[in-house]
N, C-alpha and C positions, 0 to 999 in steps of 0.2 A: 360710587363707592370706589370704583376702579381708579377714578381721576384723583380722588384723595388719597389713594394708597401711592401714586407715583408722585404727589405733591410733598409726601411725607419721607423726609431724607433720613431721619434716624435709624432705619433698618438698613439703609445701604451703608452707613457709617459704621454700623455695628458688624457687619458681614467684611467690610474693608479693612477694619482696625487689625486683624491677625496679619494681613500682607504688608501693612504699612510698618507693623511692630517689627517682623522680620527683616524687613528692607533695613529699616533704621537700626537695628542691632547689628546685622551681618552684612550690612552694604556700607552703609553713610557713616556709621561710627567709626569703623576701622578705616574708612577712606580718610575722614577728618583728623583721626589718631595718627594716619601714616604722615599726612602733611606737617602735623606738629614735628614727628620724630624725624624727619628731614633737616629741621633746624637744632635737633638735638644730639648729644655725644653718648650713644649707647653701644656698650662693649659686650653685652652678653644678651641671648634671645629671652624676652620676658622679663628683664629687669627695667628698674626706674633710670630714667635719663640721667646723666652725671653731670650735664652742664648744656648751656646755650651755646652752639658755635655760629649761629648765624647764618649767613647765606654760603659758607665754606664749601660745602657740599656742591651747591649750584656753580659755582666758581669751578671746583673740580670737574664738573661735567663738560664745561667748554674746554677744559685742558687735557681730558683723558683722551688718549688716541686709540683705545678700545671704543669708546663711545662713537667715534666718527667712523670707525669699521662696521660696528654695529647698524649705526643709521644706515651707511651705505648700502648693508647687506639686506636691512630691512625694506629700503624704496626698492630693490631688485625683485625683493620677495612680494611685494605689494604689486608690482607691474605684473610679475608672472601670475600671480591670483587672480587678478582682475582679467588678463589676455587669454590664459590658459586655462586656469580652472574654471571660472563663468563662460569664457569663450567656448570651451570645449563642450562644458554642459549644455550651453544653448542648442550648439549644433546636435548633440545627441538627443535632447528634448524635441527639437523640430523634425528630427528624422522618425523617432519613436511614435510622436504624434500622428504622424500620417501613414503607419502601418496598422493593420488589423490582427495580423496573425503574430503570435509569439510575442506581444507587446509587454506581457507581465513577465516573461522570461528576460527580456532586454532590461527592465526595471530592476530586476533583483540582481542580474550580472552586474549593472553599472554602479548599483549602490551598495556593493558588497564590500568592497575597500574600507568604506568609512565605518563599517562594523567591526573590523579587526583593529585592535588596541594599537596604539602607536609605539608601544615597546616591541611587540611582535613585529611588526613592519619594519622597525629600525633594525632588529636583529636579522630580518630577512635580508635586507638591504646591506647590510653590513658583509654576509656571507656573500652576496653578489658583488660587491665592490673590493673586498679586503684585497692589500697588495703587500707582498713582501719581497724586494729584490733578491733578496740571497737565498730564498727557498721557495721552489715552484709550488710546493704543498701547500703553500699558506696563499697562493693567488686564488681570488675567487672566483665565481662561475663566469664572469665577463673574460676575465682575464685566461681563464682556462680555454675558452672558446677561441679567443684570440689566438693563444700559442697552438691550439691544435689546427688552425689555418696558417701556421707559419709566421706568425706576428709577435712582436715583442711585447710583453705584460706593460699595461699603462698604470701609471699612478693616478689614480682618480681624485684622490683629495691632495693634490699638491697646492700650494697656497693661492696660485692664480686660479685654480678651477674649482676648488671645493664646493663653493657657495653655488654653483651651477649644478653641480652633480646631486646637492643636496635638494636641489628645487624639484627633480624627477619624482622621489617617493612623496614628497609633501603635496605638489599639485595631483598625482595620481589618487591620492587617497580621498581628497576631497570634492573632485570631479562628479562623483557620485550624488554627492549632498546637494550640490547645487541643480544638479539633474532633476532631482525629485522634485525640488521647489519650482523650477521653471515648467517643469511637465505638468505639474498640477495648474499652474497658471494657465497653461495652454489648454487644458482640459474644460477649463472654465470658461473658454470663449463659446458662444452658442454657433452651432452649425448653421443656423439660419444667416449669421453674418458672412459666413465662407460662401453659401450659396448665392446671395445678393451679389457678392464680390465678383463670383464667376459668371453671373449673369452680364456684369457690366466689363467682364474682360480681364479680370485681375486673377492671373493663374501663376504657378510656380514661384519664381523669386518675388514677383510683385505682390502676390498674396502675403508673403512672409513680412517684405518690407513695409507694406501700408496697411495691414490688418494685424497679424499676430505681433509683432515687434511693439507698435503702438499700444495695443491694447493690453499687454503684460509689461508696459513700462515700468509699473510700479514694483512688479514682481522682480525684474531684473537690476532696478535699482537697488532694492534691498538685498540682493545677491552680491553686488557689487560693494555695499557698505560692509556686509559681512565678511566678504573677502579682504578687505583693507583692514578692519578691525583683527580680524584673525591673524594676518600676517604681523601685525605689531605685537600680538604675544604669544606667535608660535615657539613651542618649547620642545614637546616631547621627542617627535623625531630627529631633529637636529641634535638634540642632547645625546640620546641614545647612538646615534651613528658616530658623531664626531664630539665627545664629552670636552668641556672645559674650552671651547673655542679652539679646537685643534684645526689644524696645525699653526702653532704660534699666535693664537688669538685671532685667527682670520676667518673662523667660521661663526664669531660671535652674532647674533641677533639682539634686538633689545630685550626681549624676554629671557633667552638663556644669560646673556649678561648680567641681568637683574638677579637670577637665581645663583650665579657663579660668584658674585660681589656679596650676595647675602647669606647662603649657605657653605659655600668653600672657603672664601676669603673672610667670612664672618665680620663683614663692615656693614652692620646692619643699617645704620642711619644712612649710608651710601646707596644701600639696596633700595631704601624708602624713597630716597631721591629720584633714581631711576624708574620707580615704578610710577611717580607723579609724571615724569617727562613721558612715559607709555600713555598714560590717560590723557594728558593733555594732547599729544599728537593724535591720539584717536579721535577726540572731539573734534579737534580742527579739521583734520583730512576729511572725516565723515561729513562735517558741516559744509565744507567747499565742495565735496561731491554731491550732496544734496541740492546745493545752489546751482551748480553747473546742469546737473540732470533734474530737472524739476519734473515731477509726475504731472501728467496731465489728466483731466477728468474728461471722460467720454460719455 
């Protein structure tokens, strides 16, 4: 009787249908419609296209200097996300995995930033960074500390440095997210494996390099993929701290520039084109990453 139940697929299809239905309506249909809209002229939100403009928007992508800036900033963000977000999270996870006292306390503390909304964090870092050269009262906490020590206030958001200071709150916010994922993977490694490795002489860094990292390769590969795709669509913190690409469009990322063109400039068809670019880049970079870092079966 049990074998017959597993061979009969209709009950499974019945329960899967709602999930496929919602995916089709709220994910695949809007995505296909977005592709169509990128070839149309759309003058207002929700209105019917007024005509076909062909590949004009895609040609404009190649000529738009803000696209080049946003792609450059996004590449920097991807590098920082992989190296610092996932890297710091891995170090913290390995440290916490090797302690017995206050482990739950460290988990809570490291995960806490991800619980705070991006808007609240953005406003917090605005108070830390804000700079006004003509009035000391408008200098943020960092500049107040520098001035109290006899230094001159710093313009944290100059065109050359604004992106790098934006990375600090973004990296800090998501370290805890990857920390929890990596720590869960480490906790799933059997203690018997470590005991056998210790008998064979694998201790300290050798245990991490030859035991821990290989056994959680699928976990940290997933974290790297999430970090890359997250960097491509990052929006809330950069927009709150430096809205509209301030200063002079130098802080645009692909996600913030798409929002700016769609909802600020109201160039809806061009915004749809940028959205397609983000999706294509996400798929390509994630596929290349998975090809380079192939999970192994143990």
